[in-house]
NUTISE-333712 format. One record per residue (C-alpha): x, y negated, z negated. Coordinates in steps of 0.25 Angstrom, whole numbers, padded with zeros to 4 digits, always signed. Layout:
<nodes>
XYZ;...
</nodes>
This chain:
<nodes>
+0335-0496-0296;+0325-0485-0292;+0312-0483-0301;+0317-0469-0305;+0330-0475-0310;+0323-0487-0317;+0315-0477-0325;+0326-0468-0329;+0326-0465-0344;+0336-0472-0352;+0347-0462-0357;+0345-0459-0372;+0355-0455-0382;+0352-0446-0394;+0349-0449-0409;+0357-0441-0418;+0352-0441-0433;+0362-0437-0444;+0355-0433-0457;+0357-0425-0470;+0348-0422-0481;+0358-0427-0492;+0369-0437-0493;+0384-0434-0494;+0385-0424-0482;+0392-0433-0473;+0381-0437-0464;+0385-0452-0462;+0399-0448-0460;+0395-0437-0450;+0386-0448-0442;+0398-0457-0441;+0407-0446-0436;+0398-0440-0426;+0395-0454-0420;+0410-0456-0419;+0412-0442-0412;+0400-0445-0402;+0406-0459-0399;+0420-0452-0396;+0413-0444-0385;+0409-0457-0378;+0395-0458-0382;+0388-0470-0387;+0385-0468-0402;+0376-0476-0412;+0377-0472-0426;+0365-0477-0434;+0364-0477-0449;+0350-0472-0452;+0351-0472-0467;+0341-0482-0471;+0346-0484-0485;+0360-0480-0487;+0367-0483-0473;+0382-0481-0473;+0387-0478-0459;+0394-0492-0458;+0401-0490-0471;+0406-0477-0468;+0413-0482-0455;+0417-0496-0460;+0407-0504-0451;+0403-0518-0456;+0388-0518-0452;+0384-0533-0448;+0371-0527-0443;+0363-0515-0447;+0351-0506-0445;+0342-0514-0453;+0345-0526-0444;+0341-0518-0432;+0328-0512-0438;+0323-0526-0442;+0326-0532-0429;+0338-0541-0433;+0348-0534-0424;+0348-0525-0412;+0354-0511-0413;+0365-0516-0403;+0368-0527-0413;+0368-0518-0425;+0376-0506-0419;+0391-0508-0422;+0401-0501-0414;+0411-0493-0423;+0426-0493-0418;+0424-0478-0416;+0414-0480-0405;+0400-0478-0410;+0390-0488-0414;+0384-0489-0428;+0371-0495-0433;+0373-0497-0448;+0362-0495-0458;+0359-0504-0470;+0363-0498-0483;+0355-0501-0495;+0343-0507-0487;+0331-0506-0497;+0322-0510-0486;+0326-0499-0476;+0326-0488-0487;+0313-0492-0492;+0306-0492-0478;+0315-0481-0472;+0305-0474-0464;+0301-0487-0456;+0315-0490-0454;+0318-0476-0449;+0308-0477-0439;+0314-0490-0433;+0328-0484-0434;+0323-0472-0426;+0317-0481-0415;+0330-0489-0415;+0339-0477-0413;+0330-0471-0403;+0332-0483-0394;+0347-0483-0397;+0348-0470-0390;+0347-0477-0377;+0360-0484-0379;+0368-0474-0387;+0371-0459-0384;+0370-0455-0398;+0363-0462-0409;+0367-0456-0423;+0358-0459-0435;+0364-0457-0448;+0351-0454-0456;+0350-0456-0471;+0351-0444-0480;+0338-0438-0485;+0324-0434-0481;+0316-0446-0482;+0306-0450-0471;+0316-0460-0465;+0327-0450-0463;+0318-0440-0458;+0312-0449-0447;+0326-0453-0443;+0330-0438-0442;+0318-0434-0434;+0320-0445-0424;+0334-0440-0420;+0337-0431-0408;+0347-0423-0416;+0348-0423-0431;+0361-0419-0437;+0359-0414-0452;+0372-0415-0460;+0374-0405-0471;+0385-0399-0480;+0386-0385-0487;+0380-0391-0500;+0367-0385-0503;+0360-0398-0505;+0365-0403-0492;+0360-0390-0485;+0346-0391-0492;+0345-0406-0488;+0349-0403-0474;+0339-0392-0473;+0328-0402-0478;+0332-0412-0467;+0331-0401-0456;+0318-0397-0461;+0312-0410-0461;+0318-0414-0448;+0311-0401-0442;+0298-0407-0446;+0300-0421-0442;+0307-0418-0429;+0303-0404-0425;+0312-0398-0414;+0322-0410-0415;+0337-0406-0415;+0344-0405-0429;+0358-0400-0432;+0366-0398-0444;+0380-0404-0447;+0387-0397-0458;+0397-0407-0464;+0408-0405-0474;+0410-0390-0471;+0422-0382-0476;+0424-0377-0462;+0416-0374-0450;+0411-0360-0455;+0406-0366-0468;+0399-0377-0460;+0392-0366-0451;+0388-0358-0464;+0382-0371-0470;+0374-0373-0457;+0370-0359-0456;+0364-0360-0470;+0356-0372-0466;+0352-0366-0453;+0346-0354-0459;+0337-0362-0468;+0332-0370-0457;+0330-0357-0448;+0323-0350-0460;+0314-0360-0466;+0312-0371-0455;+0313-0362-0442;+0323-0371-0437;+0337-0369-0431;+0347-0380-0435;+0360-0380-0427;+0373-0384-0432;+0379-0397-0426;+0392-0395-0433;+0401-0393-0445;+0410-0403-0451;+0421-0399-0460;+0424-0406-0473;+0435-0415-0471;+0442-0425-0480;+0445-0434-0469;+0430-0438-0468;+0431-0444-0482;+0443-0452-0478;+0436-0457-0466;+0424-0462-0473;+0433-0468-0484;+0440-0476-0473;+0426-0479-0466;+0431-0473-0453;+0425-0463-0444;+0432-0449-0446;+0435-0448-0431;+0442-0461-0432;+0450-0458-0444;+0452-0443-0444;+0448-0439-0429;+0455-0425-0431;+0449-0422-0445;+0441-0409-0446;+0428-0416-0448;+0430-0425-0436;+0432-0413-0427;+0420-0407-0432;+0411-0419-0429;+0417-0420-0415;+0414-0405-0413;+0399-0408-0418;+0399-0420-0409;+0402-0412-0397;+0392-0402-0401;+0381-0413-0401;+0386-0418-0387;+0386-0404-0382;
</nodes>
């Protein structure tokens, strides 16, 4: 092998963060569904549960976690040992729910997790990080480390206020870094666009920052059914309106 080839840079995937200011906006469901949509295009996808206190990705899709993020971060297991392949075609790094130690020292754990996932982008095309809801330093640090941050919001005033706060702090923590809005549970695409416009105006007027729309996901009763069945929506109801919307959003990210 020539010297030029031996020193070629290792191809790197991207780290996509999925955040929200408040709970109850469908953030984890969206993370799972986006991971599935990306995997359906043939990409290598890892979904990591970055909620350091109330992890539930594995519960939502019916995985029995024999090894989790905590084991990797303390050195009891490697990422390859802990990442479980879901039948839908993507890998999952489960978190640990109710871990007092991780919640208590969340900032230190988040720094370790950031380094771990940055390394994982050498193996996976897309590393998705489901960041715990809120504005604590650990969540902010994880968001700032991502190549692209997708902020999930609904049309509820409290959700918009909290999404604005996430974007405001992200602009301080990671100036110039890509951030986009995902409007979930919209009545229809036009209503979702209006919700984004409200948030985008606030960001432009008060932060001097443009925040593009990643996509609108319609309110869909089949989402609740899939969650109850602990099955990804694209498996249980692949033609549901919300499934179509996430796949459209996925194509936008790839395009």
